[in-house]
C-alpha positions in Angstrom: 98.1 67.6 69.6 95.2 68.8 71.0 92.8 66.1 70.4 93.0 63.4 73.5 91.4 62.7 76.7 94.1 62.1 79.3 92.3 59.3 81.6 93.5 57.9 84.9 92.7 54.3 85.6 92.1 54.9 89.0 89.4 57.8 88.3 86.9 55.3 87.1 82.7 55.4 87.6 82.5 52.7 90.4 85.2 53.7 92.5 84.9 58.1 92.3 88.9 58.2 93.4 90.1 61.7 92.8 93.4 61.9 91.4 96.2 63.0 93.8 98.5 66.4 93.8 101.0 65.0 91.5 98.8 63.4 88.6 97.0 66.9 88.8 100.2 68.9 88.0 100.6 66.4 85.4 97.3 66.9 84.0 97.7 70.5 84.2 100.8 70.0 82.3 99.5 68.3 79.4 96.6 70.4 79.0 98.7 73.3 78.7 101.1 72.1 76.5 98.5 71.1 74.4 96.6 73.9 74.0 97.8 77.5 74.5 94.2 78.7 75.1 94.1 77.2 78.6 95.9 79.8 80.4 94.4 78.7 83.6 96.5 75.5 84.2 99.7 77.8 85.2 97.8 78.6 88.4 96.9 75.2 88.8 100.2 73.8 88.5 101.5 76.2 91.2 98.6 76.0 93.1 99.3 72.1 94.0 103.1 72.4 93.7 103.7 75.0 96.3 102.9 73.2 99.5 105.1 70.0 98.2 107.9 72.7 97.8 107.3 74.4 101.3 107.0 70.5 102.7 109.9 69.5 100.6 112.1 72.3 102.5 111.0 71.6 105.7 111.7 68.2 105.5 115.3 68.9 103.8 116.2 71.0 106.8 115.3 68.2 109.4 117.0 66.0 107.4 114.2 63.5 106.8 114.1 60.9 103.9 113.3 63.0 100.9 111.5 60.3 99.6 108.7 61.1 101.6 107.5 64.1 99.5 106.4 61.6 97.0 103.8 60.0 99.3 100.2 61.8 99.2 100.3 65.0 101.3 97.0 64.4 103.3 96.4 60.9 105.3 93.0 59.1 105.6 90.8 60.1 102.5 93.8 59.9 100.3 94.6 56.4 101.4 92.3 54.5 98.9 94.1 56.6 96.2 97.9 56.0 97.6 97.8 52.1 97.6 96.9 51.9 93.7 99.1 54.3 92.8 102.3 52.7 94.5 101.4 49.7 93.1 100.8 50.8 89.6 104.2 53.3 89.6 106.2 49.8 90.5 104.0 47.8 88.0 104.8 50.0 84.8 106.4 48.8 81.5 107.8 50.5 78.7 105.8 50.7 75.7 107.2 53.7 73.9 109.6 53.6 70.8 111.7 51.0 69.4 114.7 52.2 71.6 112.6 52.4 74.5 111.3 48.8 74.1 114.4 47.1 72.3 115.5 46.2 76.2 112.0 45.3 77.2 111.1 42.8 74.9 110.2 40.0 77.0 108.1 42.0 79.2 106.2 43.7 76.8 105.7 40.4 75.2 104.1 39.0 77.8 102.4 41.9 79.6 100.6 43.5 76.5 99.6 40.5 74.2 99.2 37.9 76.4 96.9 40.4 78.2 95.1 41.1 75.2 94.7 37.6 74.3 93.0 37.1 77.8 90.3 39.7 77.1 86.9 38.1 78.1 84.8 39.4 75.6 85.5 39.5 71.9 83.3 41.4 69.2 83.1 40.7 65.6 85.2 37.6 65.8 86.1 34.8 67.8 88.7 35.0 70.6 92.3 35.2 68.8 94.4 32.8 69.7 98.4 33.0 70.0 98.5 31.3 66.4 96.5 33.9 65.2 98.8 36.7 65.8 102.0 34.7 65.0 104.4 36.8 62.8 101.8 39.0 62.4 101.5 43.0 62.9 99.2 44.2 65.4 97.9 47.3 65.3 96.1 48.0 68.9 93.3 51.1 68.8 92.4 52.3 72.3 88.9 53.6 72.0 85.3 54.7 73.4 82.3 54.8 71.0 81.1 58.4 72.6 84.7 60.1 72.5 84.5 62.4 69.4 88.3 62.1 69.2 88.3 58.6 69.2 85.4 58.8 66.7 87.1 60.9 64.3 90.1 58.4 64.3 88.0 55.7 62.9 88.4 56.1 59.5 91.8 56.1 59.5 91.9 52.7 61.7 89.2 50.9 59.0 91.1 52.2 56.1 94.5 50.6 57.3 92.6 47.7 58.7 91.3 47.3 54.9 94.4 48.0 53.0 96.9 45.7 55.0 95.0 42.7 56.4 96.3 40.4 53.6 100.0 41.6 54.0 99.5 40.3 57.7 98.1 43.4 59.8 95.7 42.6 62.9 93.7 45.4 63.9 92.2 44.8 67.6 90.0 47.8 69.1 90.1 48.3 72.9 86.5 49.4 74.0 87.5 51.0 77.2 84.7 52.4 78.7 84.3 56.5 79.8 80.7 56.2 81.0 78.9 53.5 82.4 76.5 53.0 79.4 79.8 52.1 77.6 80.1 48.9 79.4 77.2 47.4 78.3 77.8 45.2 75.5 74.4 45.3 73.7 75.2 49.3 73.5 79.1 48.5 72.2 77.4 46.2 69.6 75.1 48.5 68.8 77.8 51.2 68.0 79.8 49.1 66.1 77.4 48.4 63.3 76.3 52.0 63.3 80.0 53.1 62.9 81.2 50.5 60.3 83.8 48.9 62.6 84.2 45.3 61.3 87.4 44.3 62.8 88.3 43.1 65.8 86.9 44.6 69.0 87.4 43.3 72.5 86.0 45.1 75.6 88.0 46.6 78.8 85.7 47.5 81.6 87.7 46.2 84.2 90.7 48.3 82.8 93.1 45.6 82.8 94.5 46.2 79.2 94.5 49.9 79.8 97.0 49.1 82.5 98.6 46.7 81.1 99.7 48.7 78.4 99.9 51.8 80.7 97.7 53.9 78.6 96.7 57.5 78.8 94.5 58.7 76.2 91.8 58.2 74.3 92.1 57.7 71.5 96.1 55.6 71.3 97.6 53.8 69.0 99.9 50.8 69.6 102.3 49.3 67.1 103.3 46.1 67.7 106.0 44.3 65.3 105.8 40.4 64.3 108.0 39.6 67.6 105.5 40.8 69.5 107.4 44.0 70.6 105.5 47.4 71.0 107.7 49.6 68.6 105.9 52.7 68.9 102.2 54.1 70.2 100.6 57.6 69.5 98.2 59.4 71.7 95.5 61.3 70.3 94.0 62.5 66.9 96.6 63.2 63.6 100.2 62.0 62.9 98.6 59.9 60.4 100.3 59.8 57.6 103.7 58.9 59.8 101.5 56.1 61.4 100.8 54.4 58.3 104.4 54.4 57.2 105.3 52.8 60.4 102.6 50.4 59.5 104.5 49.9 56.3 107.4 49.5 57.8 106.4 46.5 60.2 104.7 44.6 57.4 108.5 45.2 55.1 110.2 43.7 58.4 108.1 40.9 59.2 107.5 39.9 55.7 110.8 40.4 54.2 109.4 42.2 51.2 108.5 46.1 50.5 104.9 47.4 51.1 103.9 49.8 48.5 104.1 53.5 50.3 101.0 55.1 48.9 98.8 56.8 51.8 95.3 56.1 52.0 93.2 59.4 51.2 90.7 59.6 54.0 87.8 61.6 54.2 85.4 61.1 57.6 81.7 61.9 56.9 79.5 63.2 59.8 80.9 62.7 63.1 83.6 61.3 61.7 84.8 64.4 60.0 88.4 66.2 61.1 88.0 69.3 63.2 88.3 72.2 62.3 91.4 73.4 64.3 91.4 77.1 63.5 87.9 77.7 64.6 88.0 75.5 67.6 87.9 77.7 70.8 85.7 75.8 73.0 86.6 72.8 75.6 85.4 69.8 76.0 82.8 69.9 78.8 81.3 67.5 81.2 77.9 68.2 82.5 78.1 66.0 85.9 79.3 67.5 88.9 82.2 65.2 89.1 83.9 66.7 86.4 81.6 70.1 85.5 82.8 73.6 84.9 81.8 76.8 83.8 78.0 76.4 84.8 76.4 79.8 84.7 73.2 78.2 86.6 71.8 81.1 88.8 72.9 79.2 92.6 75.1 76.8 91.1 74.6 73.2 90.8 72.8 71.1 93.4 74.4 67.5 93.4 72.1 64.4 93.7 68.9 66.5 94.3 66.3 67.8 91.8 66.5 71.5 91.5 64.6 74.0 89.5 67.0 76.3 87.2 66.9 78.9 85.2 68.8 80.1 82.1 70.5 83.7 82.5 69.3 86.5 79.7 73.0 86.3 78.3 75.7 83.5 78.6 79.6 84.6 78.3 81.5 82.3 76.2 82.1 78.7 76.7 79.6 79.2 79.6 76.6 76.9 80.1 73.4 76.9 82.4 70.3 74.4 82.6 66.7 75.3 82.3 64.1 73.4 84.0 63.9 70.5 87.1 67.1 68.5 86.7 68.9 66.4 89.0 72.7 66.4 88.5 74.7 62.8 89.7 78.3 62.9 89.2 78.3 61.4 85.8 75.5 63.2 84.3 72.1 65.2 84.7 68.7 63.5 84.1 65.6 65.9 83.2 62.7 65.5 86.3 59.9 67.4 84.4 59.2 68.1 81.0 60.1 70.0 79.4 63.6 71.4 80.2 66.6 72.9 78.6 70.3 73.3 78.5 72.2 76.4 76.5 76.0 76.9 76.0 77.7 79.7 74.5 80.5 78.6 72.4 82.8 79.1 69.2 83.3 76.0 67.1 82.2 74.4 63.5 80.5 71.7 65.7 78.6 70.9 68.4 78.1 67.7 70.1 76.5 66.3 73.3 76.3 62.8 74.5 73.2 61.9 75.7 71.0 58.6 76.7 67.6 57.8 77.0 66.2 56.8 80.7 66.5 53.1 82.0 63.3 52.2 80.3 64.5 53.0 76.8 61.2 55.4 76.1 62.9 57.6 73.1 63.1 61.5 74.1 62.5 64.3 71.6 64.5 67.4 71.5 64.9 70.6 69.8 67.6 72.8 69.1 67.5 76.7 68.5 70.7 78.7 67.5 70.5 82.0 68.6 66.9 81.7 69.1 66.1 80.2 65.7 65.8 76.8 64.0 69.5 75.9 62.7 68.4 75.5 59.3 71.8 74.7 57.2 74.1 74.6 60.5 72.2 71.6 62.1 74.4 68.9 62.8 73.6 65.2 61.1 71.1 64.3 64.4 68.8 66.7 63.7 66.9 68.5 60.8 67.1 72.0 59.5 64.3 73.0 62.2 66.5 71.3 65.0 64.6 68.6 66.1 66.2 65.1 67.1 65.2 62.1 69.0 67.4 60.2 71.8 67.2 56.5 71.1 70.5 55.3 71.8 73.2 56.2 74.3 75.9 57.5 72.4 77.0 61.4 71.0 74.8 63.3 68.9 76.0 66.2 66.6 73.7 69.0 67.4 75.2 71.8 65.3 77.7 71.7 62.3 78.5 75.4 61.0 78.7 75.4 57.3 79.5 79.7 57.0 81.9 81.6 59.1 82.4 80.2 63.2 81.7 83.2 65.4 80.3 82.9 68.8 76.9 81.3 68.9 74.3 80.2 71.8 72.8 76.8 71.3 69.6 75.5 73.3 68.6 72.4 73.4 65.0 71.8 74.5 63.9 68.7 75.7 60.1 67.4 75.8 60.4 64.1 77.6 61.5 63.2 81.2 64.2 61.1 81.8 66.9 62.0 79.0 70.5 61.9 80.6 73.0 64.8 79.2 76.6 63.6 80.1 78.9 65.9 77.9 79.7 68.8 75.3 82.2 68.3 72.5 83.5 70.5 69.6 85.0 70.3 66.2 
């Protein structure tokens, strides 16, 4: 499955802990297995493994405990990382298939549903009680509202919740933030209305539920049967027919009667439309320096300080650049003087950019050009054919949706007001 976001619960926006060597290896392996285009992960795997292999050989020759190899190679700066990782490693609970969970029915019930019912912030409903879930099938959807992968799954989750609610299905969305603005309850409430999410949602700002489920990606689905056991999980987009058939199976078991086996017909609109897989040739690209890559701005990025950037005359595919005065922070870049721009050379039907207004909430005007011209029929749902749009809320904005053949294009987004915050490019 190409569409998911791996996320380590330790690497959040407040702790700023870098992933350890073994976690980086896993991330490289995951990206390589998910998308054959990302060949550079092979080099990353070898780069991370080589020192470990050398250390392992040395320890073996000396007769030392091989378990030491599992410890972080360097001390000092990694000490903060090491303690939580070891704690999580020993406390994990299995939440896989029915065969995996059969032997762990009691731990899963206490470690997931109890944690879920202990959520501090409930939206669209009053806090649920154990009696509300007794004998019911529960579908848990981990998501975050600015993630394009999460947004493209929403039409299915909504449809299942509506179709099966009278047969005993309870849908609970767990909004676990990636960016700081997604911790703001008012932002989440605004998003729920605009996205048409009416089922129960809990917020997970402290990642307690993420850890309780041992979750690993946005989006993710967990299927909990009427006995409180996690019977299956799905990471990332796709497998929708299989997921619905599992819901039907669990409901049949719970009710002791058969459930109709027809499958919902879903067609997402706007940003919730399925990706154009055959022509998706550009990767998610973060703008904050903590995860930024492929920036072509001359002189590179200057961290946490204003700099006057310039856009090169040409950009290679999947490279991008700033233009104007920007301050690039760990999570986002903010425009310091009007006007300023960001350019990206991409290959995909859709181009999205996560944007937020400044702290004072003033709206920010912007205009996009594709290959130097107004987008016309290739405009996204958040801009008009002339390319004009406004940043009013902190969310994902669809800037481009190509209606014809997908070819390499260069988009430039020009902002006309100070303070806009730019976070993340995604494609579809």
